[in-house]
N, CA, C, O and the ligand as a Tripos MOL2 file, in Angstrom:
@<TRIPOS>MOLECULE
protein
  233   231    59     0     0
PROTEIN
NO_CHARGES

@<TRIPOS>ATOM
      1 N           0.8370   -1.2020    0.0000 N.3       1 MET1
      2 CA          0.0000    0.0000    0.0000 C.3       1 MET1
      3 C           0.8820    1.2660    0.0000 C.2       1 MET1
      4 O           2.0810    1.1940    0.2680 O.2       1 MET1
      5 N           0.2950    2.3750   -0.2920 N.am      2 ALA2
      6 CA          1.0540    3.6220   -0.3600 C.3       2 ALA2
      7 C           1.2400    4.2030    1.0300 C.2       2 ALA2
      8 O           0.3090    4.7550    1.6180 O.2       2 ALA2
      9 N           2.4430    4.0740    1.5420 N.am      3 ASP3
     10 CA          2.7120    4.5320    2.9020 C.3       3 ASP3
     11 C           2.6220    6.0530    3.0340 C.2       3 ASP3
     12 O           2.0700    6.5780    4.0010 O.2       3 ASP3
     13 N           3.1660    6.7300    2.0640 N.am      4 SER4
     14 CA          3.2220    8.1880    2.1580 C.3       4 SER4
     15 C           1.8300    8.8100    2.0740 C.2       4 SER4
     16 O           1.5750    9.8690    2.6460 O.2       4 SER4
     17 N           0.9580    8.1520    1.3690 N.am      5 PHE5
     18 CA         -0.3900    8.6870    1.2060 C.3       5 PHE5
     19 C          -1.1800    8.5750    2.4980 C.2       5 PHE5
     20 O          -2.0640    9.3860    2.7730 O.2       5 PHE5
     21 N          -0.8540    7.5730    3.2790 N.am      6 GLU6
     22 CA         -1.6100    7.3110    4.4980 C.3       6 GLU6
     23 C          -1.4550    8.4400    5.5160 C.2       6 GLU6
     24 O          -2.3600    8.7000    6.3090 O.2       6 GLU6
     25 N          -0.3210    9.0950    5.4890 N.am      7 GLU7
     26 CA         -0.0880   10.1970    6.4170 C.3       7 GLU7
     27 C          -1.1560   11.2800    6.2780 C.2       7 GLU7
     28 O          -1.5630   11.9020    7.2590 O.2       7 GLU7
     29 N          -1.5850   11.4850    5.0800 N.am      8 VAL8
     30 CA         -2.5480   12.5430    4.8210 C.3       8 VAL8
     31 C          -3.9770   12.0430    5.0100 C.2       8 VAL8
     32 O          -4.8260   12.7620    5.5360 O.2       8 VAL8
     33 N          -4.2350   10.8270    4.5850 N.am      9 SER9
     34 CA         -5.6120   10.3530    4.5740 C.3       9 SER9
     35 C          -6.0860    9.9110    5.9590 C.2       9 SER9
     36 O          -7.2730   10.0100    6.2720 O.2       9 SER9
     37 N          -5.1660    9.4260    6.7820 N.am     10 VAL10
     38 CA         -5.5530    9.0150    8.1300 C.3      10 VAL10
     39 C          -5.0160   10.0110    9.1310 C.2      10 VAL10
     40 O          -3.8100   10.1250    9.3470 O.2      10 VAL10
     41 N          -5.9380   10.7230    9.7300 N.am     11 LEU11
     42 CA         -5.5280   11.7870   10.6270 C.3      11 LEU11
     43 C          -6.3200   11.6600   11.9210 C.2      11 LEU11
     44 O          -7.5470   11.5590   11.9150 O.2      11 LEU11
     45 N          -5.5970   11.6690   13.0120 N.am     12 LYS12
     46 CA         -6.2810   11.5320   14.2890 C.3      12 LYS12
     47 C          -6.4690   12.8850   14.9490 C.2      12 LYS12
     48 O          -5.6210   13.7730   14.8600 O.2      12 LYS12
     49 N          -7.5840   13.0090   15.5990 N.am     13 ALA13
     50 CA         -7.8680   14.2320   16.3350 C.3      13 ALA13
     51 C          -8.6730   13.8530   17.5720 C.2      13 ALA13
     52 O          -9.2810   12.7850   17.6430 O.2      13 ALA13
     53 N          -8.6580   14.7460   18.5290 N.am     14 TYR14
     54 CA         -9.3600   14.4790   19.7730 C.3      14 TYR14
     55 C         -10.8190   14.8780   19.6660 C.2      14 TYR14
     56 O         -11.1450   16.0080   19.3010 O.2      14 TYR14
     57 N         -11.6810   13.9470   19.9860 N.am     15 CYS15
     58 CA        -13.1060   14.2380   19.9910 C.3      15 CYS15
     59 C         -13.5370   14.5980   21.4020 C.2      15 CYS15
     60 O         -13.3600   13.8150   22.3350 O.2      15 CYS15
     61 N         -14.1010   15.7800   21.5500 N.am     16 VAL16
     62 CA        -14.4940   16.2460   22.8820 C.3      16 VAL16
     63 C         -15.7060   15.4910   23.4080 C.2      16 VAL16
     64 O         -15.9470   15.4360   24.6140 O.2      16 VAL16
     65 N         -16.4490   14.9210   22.5010 N.am     17 LYS17
     66 CA        -17.6670   14.2170   22.9010 C.3      17 LYS17
     67 C         -17.3540   12.7840   23.3470 C.2      17 LYS17
     68 O         -17.8550   12.3110   24.3670 O.2      17 LYS17
     69 N         -16.5240   12.1160   22.5670 N.am     18 CYS18
     70 CA        -16.1300   10.7490   22.9130 C.3      18 CYS18
     71 C         -15.0090   10.7330   23.9490 C.2      18 CYS18
     72 O         -14.7410    9.7060   24.5730 O.2      18 CYS18
     73 N         -14.3550   11.8890   24.1250 N.am     19 LYS19
     74 CA        -13.2270   12.0170   25.0390 C.3      19 LYS19
     75 C         -12.0860   11.0660   24.7180 C.2      19 LYS19
     76 O         -11.4610   10.4990   25.6140 O.2      19 LYS19
     77 N         -11.8260   10.8990   23.4300 N.am     20 GLU20
     78 CA        -10.6640   10.1110   23.0060 C.3      20 GLU20
     79 C         -10.2930   10.4590   21.5690 C.2      20 GLU20
     80 O         -11.0640   11.0890   20.8450 O.2      20 GLU20
     81 N          -9.1150   10.0410   21.1820 N.am     21 SER21
     82 CA         -8.6550   10.3260   19.8330 C.3      21 SER21
     83 C          -9.3430    9.3980   18.8360 C.2      21 SER21
     84 O          -9.5020    8.2000   19.0710 O.2      21 SER21
     85 N          -9.7370    9.9870   17.7310 N.am     22 LYS22
     86 CA        -10.4190    9.2350   16.6810 C.3      22 LYS22
     87 C          -9.7730    9.5450   15.3480 C.2      22 LYS22
     88 O          -9.1120   10.5690   15.1760 O.2      22 LYS22
     89 N          -9.9750    8.6490   14.4230 N.am     23 GLU23
     90 CA         -9.5240    8.9410   13.0710 C.3      23 GLU23
     91 C         -10.5490    9.8620   12.4240 C.2      23 GLU23
     92 O         -11.7360    9.5490   12.3400 O.2      23 GLU23
     93 N         -10.0610   10.9810   11.9810 N.am     24 MET24
     94 CA        -10.9490   11.9810   11.4020 C.3      24 MET24
     95 C         -11.6070   11.4730   10.1240 C.2      24 MET24
     96 O         -10.9590   10.8650    9.2720 O.2      24 MET24
     97 N         -12.8660   11.7270   10.0120 N.am     25 GLU25
     98 CA        -13.6040   11.3210    8.8170 C.3      25 GLU25
     99 C         -13.8390   12.5460    7.9320 C.2      25 GLU25
    100 O         -14.0480   13.6560    8.4220 O.2      25 GLU25
    101 N         -13.8000   12.3230    6.6530 N.am     26 ASP26
    102 CA        -13.9990   13.4310    5.6900 C.3      26 ASP26
    103 C         -13.0300   14.5890    5.9170 C.2      26 ASP26
    104 O         -13.3930   15.7560    5.7720 O.2      26 ASP26
    105 N         -11.8060   14.2500    6.2720 N.am     27 ALA27
    106 CA        -10.8230   15.2920    6.5710 C.3      27 ALA27
    107 C         -10.4460   16.0630    5.3150 C.2      27 ALA27
    108 O         -10.1930   15.4920    4.2540 O.2      27 ALA27
    109 N         -10.4190   17.3570    5.4720 N.am     28 GLN28
    110 CA         -9.9680   18.1910    4.3650 C.3      28 GLN28
    111 C          -9.1850   19.3720    4.8870 C.2      28 GLN28
    112 O          -9.4190   19.8710    5.9880 O.2      28 GLN28
    113 N          -8.2480   19.8030    4.0630 N.am     29 LYS29
    114 CA         -7.3780   20.8840    4.4870 C.3      29 LYS29
    115 C          -8.0880   22.2150    4.3260 C.2      29 LYS29
    116 O          -8.6780   22.5120    3.2870 O.2      29 LYS29
    117 N          -8.0150   22.9950    5.3720 N.am     30 VAL30
    118 CA         -8.6340   24.3190    5.3400 C.3      30 VAL30
    119 C          -7.6340   25.3450    5.8580 C.2      30 VAL30
    120 O          -6.6340   24.9930    6.4840 O.2      30 VAL30
    121 N          -7.9100   26.5950    5.5940 N.am     31 THR31
    122 CA         -7.0850   27.6680    6.1440 C.3      31 THR31
    123 C          -7.9250   28.4670    7.1190 C.2      31 THR31
    124 O          -9.0180   28.9280    6.7870 O.2      31 THR31
    125 N          -7.4110   28.6240    8.3090 N.am     32 MET32
    126 CA         -8.1610   29.3400    9.3290 C.3      32 MET32
    127 C          -8.0150   30.8490    9.1350 C.2      32 MET32
    128 O          -7.2260   31.3290    8.3200 O.2      32 MET32
    129 N          -8.8040   31.5640    9.9150 N.am     33 LYS33
    130 CA         -8.8470   33.0230    9.7640 C.3      33 LYS33
    131 C          -7.4890   33.6770    9.9640 C.2      33 LYS33
    132 O          -7.1800   34.6900    9.3360 O.2      33 LYS33
    133 N          -6.6830   33.0940   10.8390 N.am     34 ASN34
    134 CA         -5.3530   33.6640   11.0960 C.3      34 ASN34
    135 C          -4.3080   33.1930   10.0830 C.2      34 ASN34
    136 O          -3.1200   33.4810   10.2310 O.2      34 ASN34
    137 N          -4.7550   32.4700    9.0590 N.am     35 GLY35
    138 CA         -3.8510   32.0660    7.9910 C.3      35 GLY35
    139 C          -3.1640   30.7410    8.2070 C.2      35 GLY35
    140 O          -2.3890   30.2970    7.3590 O.2      35 GLY35
    141 N          -3.4350   30.1030    9.3260 N.am     36 ARG36
    142 CA         -2.8050   28.8110    9.6060 C.3      36 ARG36
    143 C          -3.5570   27.6890    8.9130 C.2      36 ARG36
    144 O          -4.7870   27.7040    8.8540 O.2      36 ARG36
    145 N          -2.8220   26.7150    8.3880 N.am     37 PRO37
    146 CA         -3.4670   25.5650    7.7910 C.3      37 PRO37
    147 C          -3.9770   24.6090    8.8680 C.2      37 PRO37
    148 O          -3.3390   24.4350    9.9060 O.2      37 PRO37
    149 N          -5.1150   24.0020    8.6170 N.am     38 ALA38
    150 CA         -5.6750   23.0530    9.5630 C.3      38 ALA38
    151 C          -6.4160   21.9680    8.7990 C.2      38 ALA38
    152 O          -6.7530   22.1270    7.6250 O.2      38 ALA38
    153 N          -6.6610   20.8700    9.4850 N.am     39 MET39
    154 CA         -7.4800   19.8230    8.9140 C.3      39 MET39
    155 C          -8.8360   19.8500    9.6050 C.2      39 MET39
    156 O          -8.9400   19.9030   10.8300 O.2      39 MET39
    157 N          -9.8500   19.8120    8.7870 N.am     40 LYS40
    158 CA        -11.2030   19.8370    9.3170 C.3      40 LYS40
    159 C         -11.8830   18.5200    8.9510 C.2      40 LYS40
    160 O         -11.7950   18.0550    7.8140 O.2      40 LYS40
    161 N         -12.5570   17.9310    9.9290 N.am     41 GLY41
    162 CA        -13.2300   16.6750    9.6550 C.3      41 GLY41
    163 C         -14.2810   16.4110   10.7030 C.2      41 GLY41
    164 O         -14.7000   17.3210   11.4180 O.2      41 GLY41
    165 N         -14.7110   15.1640   10.7970 N.am     42 LYS42
    166 CA        -15.6960   14.8450   11.8230 C.3      42 LYS42
    167 C         -15.4180   13.4900   12.4420 C.2      42 LYS42
    168 O         -14.7640   12.6340   11.8480 O.2      42 LYS42
    169 N         -15.9250   13.3200   13.6340 N.am     43 CYS43
    170 CA        -15.7380   12.0820   14.3640 C.3      43 CYS43
    171 C         -16.5280   10.9540   13.6920 C.2      43 CYS43
    172 O         -17.7150   11.1190   13.4120 O.2      43 CYS43
    173 N         -15.8840    9.8100   13.4300 N.am     44 PRO44
    174 CA        -16.5820    8.7020   12.7850 C.3      44 PRO44
    175 C         -17.6360    8.0540   13.6850 C.2      44 PRO44
    176 O         -18.5160    7.3390   13.2070 O.2      44 PRO44
    177 N         -17.5390    8.3080   14.9720 N.am     45 THR45
    178 CA        -18.4670    7.6930   15.9260 C.3      45 THR45
    179 C         -19.7050    8.5470   16.1720 C.2      45 THR45
    180 O         -20.8340    8.0670   16.0840 O.2      45 THR45
    181 N         -19.4750    9.8230   16.4830 N.am     46 CYS46
    182 CA        -20.6090   10.6680   16.8630 C.3      46 CYS46
    183 C         -20.8700   11.8070   15.8880 C.2      46 CYS46
    184 O         -21.8950   12.4820   15.9820 O.2      46 CYS46
    185 N         -19.9510   12.0270   14.9520 N.am     47 GLY47
    186 CA        -20.1720   13.0420   13.9340 C.3      47 GLY47
    187 C         -19.8430   14.4540   14.3580 C.2      47 GLY47
    188 O         -20.1070   15.4040   13.6210 O.2      47 GLY47
    189 N         -19.2670   14.6040   15.5440 N.am     48 THR48
    190 CA        -18.8700   15.9250   16.0030 C.3      48 THR48
    191 C         -17.7340   16.4770   15.1460 C.2      48 THR48
    192 O         -16.8190   15.7480   14.7630 O.2      48 THR48
    193 N         -17.8030   17.7540   14.8580 N.am     49 GLY49
    194 CA        -16.7640   18.3870   14.0650 C.3      49 GLY49
    195 C         -15.4330   18.4100   14.7890 C.2      49 GLY49
    196 O         -15.3700   18.6760   15.9890 O.2      49 GLY49
    197 N         -14.3700   18.1280   14.0500 N.am     50 MET50
    198 CA        -13.0370   18.1160   14.6370 C.3      50 MET50
    199 C         -12.1110   19.0090   13.8320 C.2      50 MET50
    200 O         -12.2300   19.1290   12.6130 O.2      50 MET50
    201 N         -11.1940   19.6270   14.5440 N.am     51 TYR51
    202 CA        -10.1560   20.4200   13.8840 C.3      51 TYR51
    203 C          -8.8020   19.9540   14.3650 C.2      51 TYR51
    204 O          -8.6330   19.5830   15.5270 O.2      51 TYR51
    205 N          -7.8610   19.9760   13.4840 N.am     52 ARG52
    206 CA         -6.4810   19.7460   13.8970 C.3      52 ARG52
    207 C          -5.5900   20.7600   13.2030 C.2      52 ARG52
    208 O          -5.5260   20.8170   11.9750 O.2      52 ARG52
    209 N          -4.9130   21.5490   13.9980 N.am     53 ILE53
    210 CA         -4.0350   22.5620   13.4220 C.3      53 ILE53
    211 C          -2.7480   21.9160   12.9450 C.2      53 ILE53
    212 O          -2.1210   21.1440   13.6710 O.2      53 ILE53
    213 N          -2.3650   22.2310   11.7370 N.am     54 LEU54
    214 CA         -1.1490   21.6700   11.1570 C.3      54 LEU54
    215 C           0.0490   22.5270   11.4980 C.2      54 LEU54
    216 O          -0.0470   23.7430   11.6620 O.2      54 LEU54
    217 N           1.1720   21.8570   11.5980 N.am     55 LYS55
    218 CA          2.3980   22.6030   11.8210 C.3      55 LYS55
    219 C           2.7640   23.3540   10.5620 C.2      55 LYS55
    220 O           2.5330   22.8970    9.4430 O.2      55 LYS55
    221 N           3.3320   24.5000   10.7750 N.am     56 LYS56
    222 CA          3.6960   25.3340    9.6440 C.3      56 LYS56
    223 C           4.8410   24.6730    8.8790 C.2      56 LYS56
    224 O           5.9310   24.4840    9.4190 O.2      56 LYS56
    225 N           4.5910   24.3340    7.6500 N.am     57 GLY57
    226 CA          5.6050   23.6370    6.8670 C.3      57 GLY57
    227 C           6.4420   24.5610    6.0120 C.2      57 GLY57
    228 O           6.2510   25.7770    6.0130 O.2      57 GLY57
    229 N           7.3690   23.9730    5.2850 N.am     58 SER58
    230 CA          8.2800   24.6640    4.3700 C.3      58 SER58
    231 C           8.9460   25.8510    5.0130 C.2      58 SER58
    232 O           9.7420   26.5360    4.3690 O.2      58 SER58
    233 ZN        -16.8970   11.4830   18.8130 Zn       59 ZN59
@<TRIPOS>BOND
     1     1     2 1
     2     2     3 1
     3     3     4 2
     4     3     5 am
     5     5     6 1
     6     6     7 1
     7     7     8 2
     8     7     9 am
     9     9    10 1
    10    10    11 1
    11    11    12 2
    12    11    13 am
    13    13    14 1
    14    14    15 1
    15    15    16 2
    16    15    17 am
    17    17    18 1
    18    18    19 1
    19    19    20 2
    20    19    21 am
    21    21    22 1
    22    22    23 1
    23    23    24 2
    24    23    25 am
    25    25    26 1
    26    26    27 1
    27    27    28 2
    28    27    29 am
    29    29    30 1
    30    30    31 1
    31    31    32 2
    32    31    33 am
    33    33    34 1
    34    34    35 1
    35    35    36 2
    36    35    37 am
    37    37    38 1
    38    38    39 1
    39    39    40 2
    40    39    41 am
    41    41    42 1
    42    42    43 1
    43    43    44 2
    44    43    45 am
    45    45    46 1
    46    46    47 1
    47    47    48 2
    48    47    49 am
    49    49    50 1
    50    50    51 1
    51    51    52 2
    52    51    53 am
    53    53    54 1
    54    54    55 1
    55    55    56 2
    56    55    57 am
    57    57    58 1
    58    58    59 1
    59    59    60 2
    60    59    61 am
    61    61    62 1
    62    62    63 1
    63    63    64 2
    64    63    65 am
    65    65    66 1
    66    66    67 1
    67    67    68 2
    68    67    69 am
    69    69    70 1
    70    70    71 1
    71    71    72 2
    72    71    73 am
    73    73    74 1
    74    74    75 1
    75    75    76 2
    76    75    77 am
    77    77    78 1
    78    78    79 1
    79    79    80 2
    80    79    81 am
    81    81    82 1
    82    82    83 1
    83    83    84 2
    84    83    85 am
    85    85    86 1
    86    86    87 1
    87    87    88 2
    88    87    89 am
    89    89    90 1
    90    90    91 1
    91    91    92 2
    92    91    93 am
    93    93    94 1
    94    94    95 1
    95    95    96 2
    96    95    97 am
    97    97    98 1
    98    98    99 1
    99    99   100 2
   100    99   101 am
   101   101   102 1
   102   102   103 1
   103   103   104 2
   104   103   105 am
   105   105   106 1
   106   106   107 1
   107   107   108 2
   108   107   109 am
   109   109   110 1
   110   110   111 1
   111   111   112 2
   112   111   113 am
   113   113   114 1
   114   114   115 1
   115   115   116 2
   116   115   117 am
   117   117   118 1
   118   118   119 1
   119   119   120 2
   120   119   121 am
   121   121   122 1
   122   122   123 1
   123   123   124 2
   124   123   125 am
   125   125   126 1
   126   126   127 1
   127   127   128 2
   128   127   129 am
   129   129   130 1
   130   130   131 1
   131   131   132 2
   132   131   133 am
   133   133   134 1
   134   134   135 1
   135   135   136 2
   136   135   137 am
   137   137   138 1
   138   138   139 1
   139   139   140 2
   140   139   141 am
   141   141   142 1
   142   142   143 1
   143   143   144 2
   144   143   145 am
   145   145   146 1
   146   146   147 1
   147   147   148 2
   148   147   149 am
   149   149   150 1
   150   150   151 1
   151   151   152 2
   152   151   153 am
   153   153   154 1
   154   154   155 1
   155   155   156 2
   156   155   157 am
   157   157   158 1
   158   158   159 1
   159   159   160 2
   160   159   161 am
   161   161   162 1
   162   162   163 1
   163   163   164 2
   164   163   165 am
   165   165   166 1
   166   166   167 1
   167   167   168 2
   168   167   169 am
   169   169   170 1
   170   170   171 1
   171   171   172 2
   172   171   173 am
   173   173   174 1
   174   174   175 1
   175   175   176 2
   176   175   177 am
   177   177   178 1
   178   178   179 1
   179   179   180 2
   180   179   181 am
   181   181   182 1
   182   182   183 1
   183   183   184 2
   184   183   185 am
   185   185   186 1
   186   186   187 1
   187   187   188 2
   188   187   189 am
   189   189   190 1
   190   190   191 1
   191   191   192 2
   192   191   193 am
   193   193   194 1
   194   194   195 1
   195   195   196 2
   196   195   197 am
   197   197   198 1
   198   198   199 1
   199   199   200 2
   200   199   201 am
   201   201   202 1
   202   202   203 1
   203   203   204 2
   204   203   205 am
   205   205   206 1
   206   206   207 1
   207   207   208 2
   208   207   209 am
   209   209   210 1
   210   210   211 1
   211   211   212 2
   212   211   213 am
   213   213   214 1
   214   214   215 1
   215   215   216 2
   216   215   217 am
   217   217   218 1
   218   218   219 1
   219   219   220 2
   220   219   221 am
   221   221   222 1
   222   222   223 1
   223   223   224 2
   224   223   225 am
   225   225   226 1
   226   226   227 1
   227   227   228 2
   228   227   229 am
   229   229   230 1
   230   230   231 1
   231   231   232 2
@<TRIPOS>SUBSTRUCTURE
     1 MET1         2 RESIDUE 1 A MET
     2 ALA2         6 RESIDUE 1 A ALA
     3 ASP3        10 RESIDUE 1 A ASP
     4 SER4        14 RESIDUE 1 A SER
     5 PHE5        18 RESIDUE 1 A PHE
     6 GLU6        22 RESIDUE 1 A GLU
     7 GLU7        26 RESIDUE 1 A GLU
     8 VAL8        30 RESIDUE 1 A VAL
     9 SER9        34 RESIDUE 1 A SER
    10 VAL10       38 RESIDUE 1 A VAL
    11 LEU11       42 RESIDUE 1 A LEU
    12 LYS12       46 RESIDUE 1 A LYS
    13 ALA13       50 RESIDUE 1 A ALA
    14 TYR14       54 RESIDUE 1 A TYR
    15 CYS15       58 RESIDUE 1 A CYS
    16 VAL16       62 RESIDUE 1 A VAL
    17 LYS17       66 RESIDUE 1 A LYS
    18 CYS18       70 RESIDUE 1 A CYS
    19 LYS19       74 RESIDUE 1 A LYS
    20 GLU20       78 RESIDUE 1 A GLU
    21 SER21       82 RESIDUE 1 A SER
    22 LYS22       86 RESIDUE 1 A LYS
    23 GLU23       90 RESIDUE 1 A GLU
    24 MET24       94 RESIDUE 1 A MET
    25 GLU25       98 RESIDUE 1 A GLU
    26 ASP26      102 RESIDUE 1 A ASP
    27 ALA27      106 RESIDUE 1 A ALA
    28 GLN28      110 RESIDUE 1 A GLN
    29 LYS29      114 RESIDUE 1 A LYS
    30 VAL30      118 RESIDUE 1 A VAL
    31 THR31      122 RESIDUE 1 A THR
    32 MET32      126 RESIDUE 1 A MET
    33 LYS33      130 RESIDUE 1 A LYS
    34 ASN34      134 RESIDUE 1 A ASN
    35 GLY35      138 RESIDUE 1 A GLY
    36 ARG36      142 RESIDUE 1 A ARG
    37 PRO37      146 RESIDUE 1 A PRO
    38 ALA38      150 RESIDUE 1 A ALA
    39 MET39      154 RESIDUE 1 A MET
    40 LYS40      158 RESIDUE 1 A LYS
    41 GLY41      162 RESIDUE 1 A GLY
    42 LYS42      166 RESIDUE 1 A LYS
    43 CYS43      170 RESIDUE 1 A CYS
    44 PRO44      174 RESIDUE 1 A PRO
    45 THR45      178 RESIDUE 1 A THR
    46 CYS46      182 RESIDUE 1 A CYS
    47 GLY47      186 RESIDUE 1 A GLY
    48 THR48      190 RESIDUE 1 A THR
    49 GLY49      194 RESIDUE 1 A GLY
    50 MET50      198 RESIDUE 1 A MET
    51 TYR51      202 RESIDUE 1 A TYR
    52 ARG52      206 RESIDUE 1 A ARG
    53 ILE53      210 RESIDUE 1 A ILE
    54 LEU54      214 RESIDUE 1 A LEU
    55 LYS55      218 RESIDUE 1 A LYS
    56 LYS56      222 RESIDUE 1 A LYS
    57 GLY57      226 RESIDUE 1 A GLY
    58 SER58      230 RESIDUE 1 A SER
    59 ZN59       233 GROUP 0 **** ****
């Protein structure tokens, strides 16, 4: 399988509702108001929206 691709497609974030880390569903890259890149998705269990701020690259 494609190892490098998995880094992007499988992203974990903390769900405040389930109180544990989950693999983000429907994750997509977004830019926040302050210009920082983040991943936006939802919890696969309860559907709560999740955000994960990405480290500034390059
Ligand atoms: Zn959840």
